CHARMM internal coordinates of N, CA and C (Angstrom, degrees):
IC EDIT
DIST 1 N 1 CA 1.4535
DIST 1 CA 1 C 1.5265
ANGL 1 N 1 CA 1 C 109.61
DIST 1 C 2 N 1.3232
ANGL 1 CA 1 C 2 N 116.45
DIHE 1 N 1 CA 1 C 2 N 137.39
DIST 2 N 2 CA 1.4645
ANGL 1 C 2 N 2 CA 119.20
DIHE 1 CA 1 C 2 N 2 CA 177.87
DIST 2 CA 2 C 1.5301
ANGL 2 N 2 CA 2 C 111.67
DIHE 1 C 2 N 2 CA 2 C -69.30
DIST 2 C 3 N 1.3277
ANGL 2 CA 2 C 3 N 114.64
DIHE 2 N 2 CA 2 C 3 N 154.68
DIST 3 N 3 CA 1.4600
ANGL 2 C 3 N 3 CA 121.67
DIHE 2 CA 2 C 3 N 3 CA 178.56
DIST 3 CA 3 C 1.5245
ANGL 3 N 3 CA 3 C 108.81
DIHE 2 C 3 N 3 CA 3 C -122.44
DIST 3 C 4 N 1.3132
ANGL 3 CA 3 C 4 N 116.49
DIHE 3 N 3 CA 3 C 4 N 132.24
DIST 4 N 4 CA 1.4685
ANGL 3 C 4 N 4 CA 122.19
DIHE 3 CA 3 C 4 N 4 CA 176.56
DIST 4 CA 4 C 1.5334
ANGL 4 N 4 CA 4 C 107.59
DIHE 3 C 4 N 4 CA 4 C -63.48
DIST 4 C 5 N 1.3470
ANGL 4 CA 4 C 5 N 118.68
DIHE 4 N 4 CA 4 C 5 N 121.13
DIST 5 N 5 CA 1.4632
ANGL 4 C 5 N 5 CA 120.69
DIHE 4 CA 4 C 5 N 5 CA -176.94
DIST 5 CA 5 C 1.5324
ANGL 5 N 5 CA 5 C 113.88
DIHE 4 C 5 N 5 CA 5 C -69.91
DIST 5 C 6 N 1.3198
ANGL 5 CA 5 C 6 N 117.27
DIHE 5 N 5 CA 5 C 6 N -17.50
DIST 6 N 6 CA 1.4619
ANGL 5 C 6 N 6 CA 120.80
DIHE 5 CA 5 C 6 N 6 CA -177.82
DIST 6 CA 6 C 1.5319
ANGL 6 N 6 CA 6 C 111.02
DIHE 5 C 6 N 6 CA 6 C -86.14
DIST 6 C 7 N 1.3235
ANGL 6 CA 6 C 7 N 117.69
DIHE 6 N 6 CA 6 C 7 N -51.81
DIST 7 N 7 CA 1.4711
ANGL 6 C 7 N 7 CA 120.49
DIHE 6 CA 6 C 7 N 7 CA -175.32
DIST 7 CA 7 C 1.5239
ANGL 7 N 7 CA 7 C 113.97
DIHE 6 C 7 N 7 CA 7 C -106.36
DIST 7 C 8 N 1.3275
ANGL 7 CA 7 C 8 N 117.49
DIHE 7 N 7 CA 7 C 8 N -12.33
DIST 8 N 8 CA 1.4540
ANGL 7 C 8 N 8 CA 120.74
DIHE 7 CA 7 C 8 N 8 CA 176.13
DIST 8 CA 8 C 1.5186
ANGL 8 N 8 CA 8 C 115.79
DIHE 7 C 8 N 8 CA 8 C 83.98
DIST 8 C 9 N 1.3196
ANGL 8 CA 8 C 9 N 117.67
DIHE 8 N 8 CA 8 C 9 N 8.57
DIST 9 N 9 CA 1.4624
ANGL 8 C 9 N 9 CA 121.49
DIHE 8 CA 8 C 9 N 9 CA -179.55
DIST 9 CA 9 C 1.5303
ANGL 9 N 9 CA 9 C 109.80
DIHE 8 C 9 N 9 CA 9 C -75.83
DIST 9 C 10 N 1.3400
ANGL 9 CA 9 C 10 N 115.92
DIHE 9 N 9 CA 9 C 10 N 134.83
DIST 10 N 10 CA 1.4554
ANGL 9 C 10 N 10 CA 121.89
DIHE 9 CA 9 C 10 N 10 CA 173.55
DIST 10 CA 10 C 1.5204
ANGL 10 N 10 CA 10 C 107.51
DIHE 9 C 10 N 10 CA 10 C -80.38
DIST 10 C 11 N 1.3424
ANGL 10 CA 10 C 11 N 117.07
DIHE 10 N 10 CA 10 C 11 N 136.28
DIST 11 N 11 CA 1.4536
ANGL 10 C 11 N 11 CA 119.37
DIHE 10 CA 10 C 11 N 11 CA -178.19
DIST 11 CA 11 C 1.5145
ANGL 11 N 11 CA 11 C 111.42
DIHE 10 C 11 N 11 CA 11 C -144.22
DIST 11 C 12 N 1.3230
ANGL 11 CA 11 C 12 N 115.15
DIHE 11 N 11 CA 11 C 12 N 165.67
DIST 12 N 12 CA 1.4586
ANGL 11 C 12 N 12 CA 120.37
DIHE 11 CA 11 C 12 N 12 CA 177.14
DIST 12 CA 12 C 1.5277
ANGL 12 N 12 CA 12 C 108.51
DIHE 11 C 12 N 12 CA 12 C -91.55
DIST 12 C 13 N 1.3125
ANGL 12 CA 12 C 13 N 115.28
DIHE 12 N 12 CA 12 C 13 N 146.72
DIST 13 N 13 CA 1.4680
ANGL 12 C 13 N 13 CA 120.57
DIHE 12 CA 12 C 13 N 13 CA -176.80
DIST 13 CA 13 C 1.5240
ANGL 13 N 13 CA 13 C 112.59
DIHE 12 C 13 N 13 CA 13 C -60.11
DIST 13 C 14 N 1.3199
ANGL 13 CA 13 C 14 N 117.66
DIHE 13 N 13 CA 13 C 14 N -36.35
DIST 14 N 14 CA 1.4714
ANGL 13 C 14 N 14 CA 119.98
DIHE 13 CA 13 C 14 N 14 CA -176.11
DIST 14 CA 14 C 1.5274
ANGL 14 N 14 CA 14 C 113.36
DIHE 13 C 14 N 14 CA 14 C -71.33
DIST 14 C 15 N 1.3355
ANGL 14 CA 14 C 15 N 118.11
DIHE 14 N 14 CA 14 C 15 N -21.16
DIST 15 N 15 CA 1.4684
ANGL 14 C 15 N 15 CA 120.55
DIHE 14 CA 14 C 15 N 15 CA 179.03
DIST 15 CA 15 C 1.5269
ANGL 15 N 15 CA 15 C 113.08
DIHE 14 C 15 N 15 CA 15 C -101.60
DIST 15 C 16 N 1.3155
ANGL 15 CA 15 C 16 N 116.97
DIHE 15 N 15 CA 15 C 16 N -5.09
DIST 16 N 16 CA 1.4602
ANGL 15 C 16 N 16 CA 121.27
DIHE 15 CA 15 C 16 N 16 CA -174.39
DIST 16 CA 16 C 1.5262
ANGL 16 N 16 CA 16 C 112.80
DIHE 15 C 16 N 16 CA 16 C -83.55
DIST 16 C 17 N 1.3231
ANGL 16 CA 16 C 17 N 114.52
DIHE 16 N 16 CA 16 C 17 N 155.64
DIST 17 N 17 CA 1.4614
ANGL 16 C 17 N 17 CA 122.69
DIHE 16 CA 16 C 17 N 17 CA 169.03
DIST 17 CA 17 C 1.5254
ANGL 17 N 17 CA 17 C 104.89
DIHE 16 C 17 N 17 CA 17 C -90.89
DIST 17 C 18 N 1.3312
ANGL 17 CA 17 C 18 N 117.10
DIHE 17 N 17 CA 17 C 18 N 130.60
DIST 18 N 18 CA 1.4662
ANGL 17 C 18 N 18 CA 120.83
DIHE 17 CA 17 C 18 N 18 CA -172.23
DIST 18 CA 18 C 1.5235
ANGL 18 N 18 CA 18 C 111.41
DIHE 17 C 18 N 18 CA 18 C -114.64
DIST 18 C 19 N 1.3231
ANGL 18 CA 18 C 19 N 115.11
DIHE 18 N 18 CA 18 C 19 N 141.93
DIST 19 N 19 CA 1.4608
ANGL 18 C 19 N 19 CA 122.60
DIHE 18 CA 18 C 19 N 19 CA 175.55
DIST 19 CA 19 C 1.5228
ANGL 19 N 19 CA 19 C 108.01
DIHE 18 C 19 N 19 CA 19 C -131.57
DIST 19 C 20 N 1.3244
ANGL 19 CA 19 C 20 N 117.00
DIHE 19 N 19 CA 19 C 20 N 133.60
DIST 20 N 20 CA 1.4646
ANGL 19 C 20 N 20 CA 121.26
DIHE 19 CA 19 C 20 N 20 CA 173.51
DIST 20 CA 20 C 1.5213
ANGL 20 N 20 CA 20 C 107.13
DIHE 19 C 20 N 20 CA 20 C -87.41
DIST 20 C 21 N 1.3356
ANGL 20 CA 20 C 21 N 116.47
DIHE 20 N 20 CA 20 C 21 N 122.75
DIST 21 N 21 CA 1.4568
ANGL 20 C 21 N 21 CA 121.53
DIHE 20 CA 20 C 21 N 21 CA -179.68
DIST 21 CA 21 C 1.5191
ANGL 21 N 21 CA 21 C 108.32
DIHE 20 C 21 N 21 CA 21 C -137.46
DIST 21 C 22 N 1.3219
ANGL 21 CA 21 C 22 N 116.61
DIHE 21 N 21 CA 21 C 22 N 119.55
DIST 22 N 22 CA 1.4679
ANGL 21 C 22 N 22 CA 122.74
DIHE 21 CA 21 C 22 N 22 CA -178.48
DIST 22 CA 22 C 1.5276
ANGL 22 N 22 CA 22 C 111.36
DIHE 21 C 22 N 22 CA 22 C 51.01
DIST 22 C 23 N 1.3424
ANGL 22 CA 22 C 23 N 115.85
DIHE 22 N 22 CA 22 C 23 N 50.81
DIST 23 N 23 CA 1.4679
ANGL 22 C 23 N 23 CA 123.91
DIHE 22 CA 22 C 23 N 23 CA 178.42
DIST 23 CA 23 C 1.5270
ANGL 23 N 23 CA 23 C 113.39
DIHE 22 C 23 N 23 CA 23 C 60.65
DIST 23 C 24 N 1.3223
ANGL 23 CA 23 C 24 N 117.25
DIHE 23 N 23 CA 23 C 24 N 25.89
DIST 24 N 24 CA 1.4518
ANGL 23 C 24 N 24 CA 122.38
DIHE 23 CA 23 C 24 N 24 CA -179.22
DIST 24 CA 24 C 1.5225
ANGL 24 N 24 CA 24 C 108.62
DIHE 23 C 24 N 24 CA 24 C -132.99
DIST 24 C 25 N 1.3201
ANGL 24 CA 24 C 25 N 117.45
DIHE 24 N 24 CA 24 C 25 N 141.45
DIST 25 N 25 CA 1.4647
ANGL 24 C 25 N 25 CA 121.02
DIHE 24 CA 24 C 25 N 25 CA 176.50
DIST 25 CA 25 C 1.5180
ANGL 25 N 25 CA 25 C 109.08
DIHE 24 C 25 N 25 CA 25 C -85.21
DIST 25 C 26 N 1.3181
ANGL 25 CA 25 C 26 N 115.73
DIHE 25 N 25 CA 25 C 26 N 127.62
DIST 26 N 26 CA 1.4519
ANGL 25 C 26 N 26 CA 122.67
DIHE 25 CA 25 C 26 N 26 CA 176.68
DIST 26 CA 26 C 1.5324
ANGL 26 N 26 CA 26 C 106.69
DIHE 25 C 26 N 26 CA 26 C -112.19
DIST 26 C 27 N 1.3316
ANGL 26 CA 26 C 27 N 116.61
DIHE 26 N 26 CA 26 C 27 N 131.68
DIST 27 N 27 CA 1.4592
ANGL 26 C 27 N 27 CA 121.72
DIHE 26 CA 26 C 27 N 27 CA -176.41
DIST 27 CA 27 C 1.5238
ANGL 27 N 27 CA 27 C 110.88
DIHE 26 C 27 N 27 CA 27 C -106.77
DIST 27 C 28 N 1.3411
ANGL 27 CA 27 C 28 N 115.12
DIHE 27 N 27 CA 27 C 28 N 138.19
DIST 28 N 28 CA 1.4598
ANGL 27 C 28 N 28 CA 121.88
DIHE 27 CA 27 C 28 N 28 CA -178.54
DIST 28 CA 28 C 1.5174
ANGL 28 N 28 CA 28 C 110.08
DIHE 27 C 28 N 28 CA 28 C -129.43
DIST 28 C 29 N 1.3472
ANGL 28 CA 28 C 29 N 115.85
DIHE 28 N 28 CA 28 C 29 N 152.98
DIST 29 N 29 CA 1.4667
ANGL 28 C 29 N 29 CA 120.52
DIHE 28 CA 28 C 29 N 29 CA 179.64
DIST 29 CA 29 C 1.5245
ANGL 29 N 29 CA 29 C 111.27
DIHE 28 C 29 N 29 CA 29 C -77.43
DIST 29 C 30 N 1.3515
ANGL 29 CA 29 C 30 N 116.70
DIHE 29 N 29 CA 29 C 30 N -25.75
DIST 30 N 30 CA 1.4637
ANGL 29 C 30 N 30 CA 120.40
DIHE 29 CA 29 C 30 N 30 CA -177.18
DIST 30 CA 30 C 1.5327
ANGL 30 N 30 CA 30 C 110.37
DIHE 29 C 30 N 30 CA 30 C -158.11
DIST 30 C 31 N 1.3085
ANGL 30 CA 30 C 31 N 115.74
DIHE 30 N 30 CA 30 C 31 N 169.04
DIST 31 N 31 CA 1.4670
ANGL 30 C 31 N 31 CA 121.36
DIHE 30 CA 30 C 31 N 31 CA 178.53
DIST 31 CA 31 C 1.5245
ANGL 31 N 31 CA 31 C 111.62
DIHE 30 C 31 N 31 CA 31 C -62.94
DIST 31 C 32 N 1.3348
ANGL 31 CA 31 C 32 N 116.70
DIHE 31 N 31 CA 31 C 32 N -32.18
DIST 32 N 32 CA 1.4659
ANGL 31 C 32 N 32 CA 120.47
DIHE 31 CA 31 C 32 N 32 CA 179.82
DIST 32 CA 32 C 1.5172
ANGL 32 N 32 CA 32 C 111.81
DIHE 31 C 32 N 32 CA 32 C -60.36
DIST 32 C 33 N 1.3290
ANGL 32 CA 32 C 33 N 116.85
DIHE 32 N 32 CA 32 C 33 N -46.98
DIST 33 N 33 CA 1.4672
ANGL 32 C 33 N 33 CA 120.71
DIHE 32 CA 32 C 33 N 33 CA 178.75
DIST 33 CA 33 C 1.5323
ANGL 33 N 33 CA 33 C 110.63
DIHE 32 C 33 N 33 CA 33 C -65.85
DIST 33 C 34 N 1.3136
ANGL 33 CA 33 C 34 N 116.27
DIHE 33 N 33 CA 33 C 34 N -37.33
DIST 34 N 34 CA 1.4658
ANGL 33 C 34 N 34 CA 120.71
DIHE 33 CA 33 C 34 N 34 CA 178.49
DIST 34 CA 34 C 1.5320
ANGL 34 N 34 CA 34 C 109.77
DIHE 33 C 34 N 34 CA 34 C -61.82
DIST 34 C 35 N 1.3235
ANGL 34 CA 34 C 35 N 117.72
DIHE 34 N 34 CA 34 C 35 N -43.21
DIST 35 N 35 CA 1.4688
ANGL 34 C 35 N 35 CA 121.67
DIHE 34 CA 34 C 35 N 35 CA -179.80
DIST 35 CA 35 C 1.5269
ANGL 35 N 35 CA 35 C 111.28
DIHE 34 C 35 N 35 CA 35 C -66.53
DIST 35 C 36 N 1.3378
ANGL 35 CA 35 C 36 N 117.22
DIHE 35 N 35 CA 35 C 36 N -39.25
DIST 36 N 36 CA 1.4625
ANGL 35 C 36 N 36 CA 120.81
DIHE 35 CA 35 C 36 N 36 CA 176.88
DIST 36 CA 36 C 1.5186
ANGL 36 N 36 CA 36 C 109.78
DIHE 35 C 36 N 36 CA 36 C -61.29
DIST 36 C 37 N 1.3315
ANGL 36 CA 36 C 37 N 116.75
DIHE 36 N 36 CA 36 C 37 N -44.06
DIST 37 N 37 CA 1.4635
ANGL 36 C 37 N 37 CA 121.63
DIHE 36 CA 36 C 37 N 37 CA 178.50
DIST 37 CA 37 C 1.5347
ANGL 37 N 37 CA 37 C 111.07
DIHE 36 C 37 N 37 CA 37 C -60.73
DIST 37 C 38 N 1.3235
ANGL 37 CA 37 C 38 N 116.41
DIHE 37 N 37 CA 37 C 38 N -44.23
DIST 38 N 38 CA 1.4624
ANGL 37 C 38 N 38 CA 120.98
DIHE 37 CA 37 C 38 N 38 CA -177.15
DIST 38 CA 38 C 1.5281
ANGL 38 N 38 CA 38 C 111.98
DIHE 37 C 38 N 38 CA 38 C -63.82
DIST 38 C 39 N 1.3213
ANGL 38 CA 38 C 39 N 118.35
DIHE 38 N 38 CA 38 C 39 N -29.00
DIST 39 N 39 CA 1.4626
ANGL 38 C 39 N 39 CA 121.05
DIHE 38 CA 38 C 39 N 39 CA 179.14
DIST 39 CA 39 C 1.5235
ANGL 39 N 39 CA 39 C 111.65
DIHE 38 C 39 N 39 CA 39 C -72.02
DIST 39 C 40 N 1.3526
ANGL 39 CA 39 C 40 N 117.60
DIHE 39 N 39 CA 39 C 40 N -37.16
DIST 40 N 40 CA 1.4612
ANGL 39 C 40 N 40 CA 122.41
DIHE 39 CA 39 C 40 N 40 CA -178.35
DIST 40 CA 40 C 1.5277
ANGL 40 N 40 CA 40 C 110.48
DIHE 39 C 40 N 40 CA 40 C -139.78
DIST 40 C 41 N 1.3396
ANGL 40 CA 40 C 41 N 117.44
DIHE 40 N 40 CA 40 C 41 N 67.25
DIST 41 N 41 CA 1.4714
ANGL 40 C 41 N 41 CA 119.50
DIHE 40 CA 40 C 41 N 41 CA -175.84
DIST 41 CA 41 C 1.5275
ANGL 41 N 41 CA 41 C 114.68
DIHE 40 C 41 N 41 CA 41 C -61.89
DIST 41 C 42 N 1.3225
ANGL 41 CA 41 C 42 N 117.37
DIHE 41 N 41 CA 41 C 42 N -31.93
DIST 42 N 42 CA 1.4796
ANGL 41 C 42 N 42 CA 119.38
DIHE 41 CA 41 C 42 N 42 CA -179.47
DIST 42 CA 42 C 1.5120
ANGL 42 N 42 CA 42 C 112.06
DIHE 41 C 42 N 42 CA 42 C -64.89
DIST 42 C 43 N 1.3263
ANGL 42 CA 42 C 43 N 116.97
DIHE 42 N 42 CA 42 C 43 N -30.46
DIST 43 N 43 CA 1.4667
ANGL 42 C 43 N 43 CA 121.24
DIHE 42 CA 42 C 43 N 43 CA 179.99
DIST 43 CA 43 C 1.5311
ANGL 43 N 43 CA 43 C 111.36
DIHE 42 C 43 N 43 CA 43 C -65.69
DIST 43 C 44 N 1.3305
ANGL 43 CA 43 C 44 N 116.72
DIHE 43 N 43 CA 43 C 44 N -33.25
DIST 44 N 44 CA 1.4614
ANGL 43 C 44 N 44 CA 121.34
DIHE 43 CA 43 C 44 N 44 CA -174.71
DIST 44 CA 44 C 1.5274
ANGL 44 N 44 CA 44 C 114.01
DIHE 43 C 44 N 44 CA 44 C -105.94
DIST 44 C 45 N 1.3218
ANGL 44 CA 44 C 45 N 118.44
DIHE 44 N 44 CA 44 C 45 N -7.50
DIST 45 N 45 CA 1.4678
ANGL 44 C 45 N 45 CA 121.82
DIHE 44 CA 44 C 45 N 45 CA 179.58
DIST 45 CA 45 C 1.5168
ANGL 45 N 45 CA 45 C 110.25
DIHE 44 C 45 N 45 CA 45 C -85.68
DIST 45 C 46 N 1.3113
ANGL 45 CA 45 C 46 N 114.29
DIHE 45 N 45 CA 45 C 46 N 145.85
DIST 46 N 46 CA 1.4745
ANGL 45 C 46 N 46 CA 119.28
DIHE 45 CA 45 C 46 N 46 CA 178.42
DIST 46 CA 46 C 1.5008
ANGL 46 N 46 CA 46 C 110.49
DIHE 45 C 46 N 46 CA 46 C -111.53
END
COOR INIT
IC SEED 1 N 1 CA 1 C
IC BUILD
């Protein structure tokens, strides 16, 4: 199961908000976490 890199919540792919970043799908629990990630992607990318 994917994990939201911002808040750490485990989620299912079908309910997640998805962002393509560096040819990789990143899954988020909500638009808020997605926006936080977009402001500072290096902080949350591994």
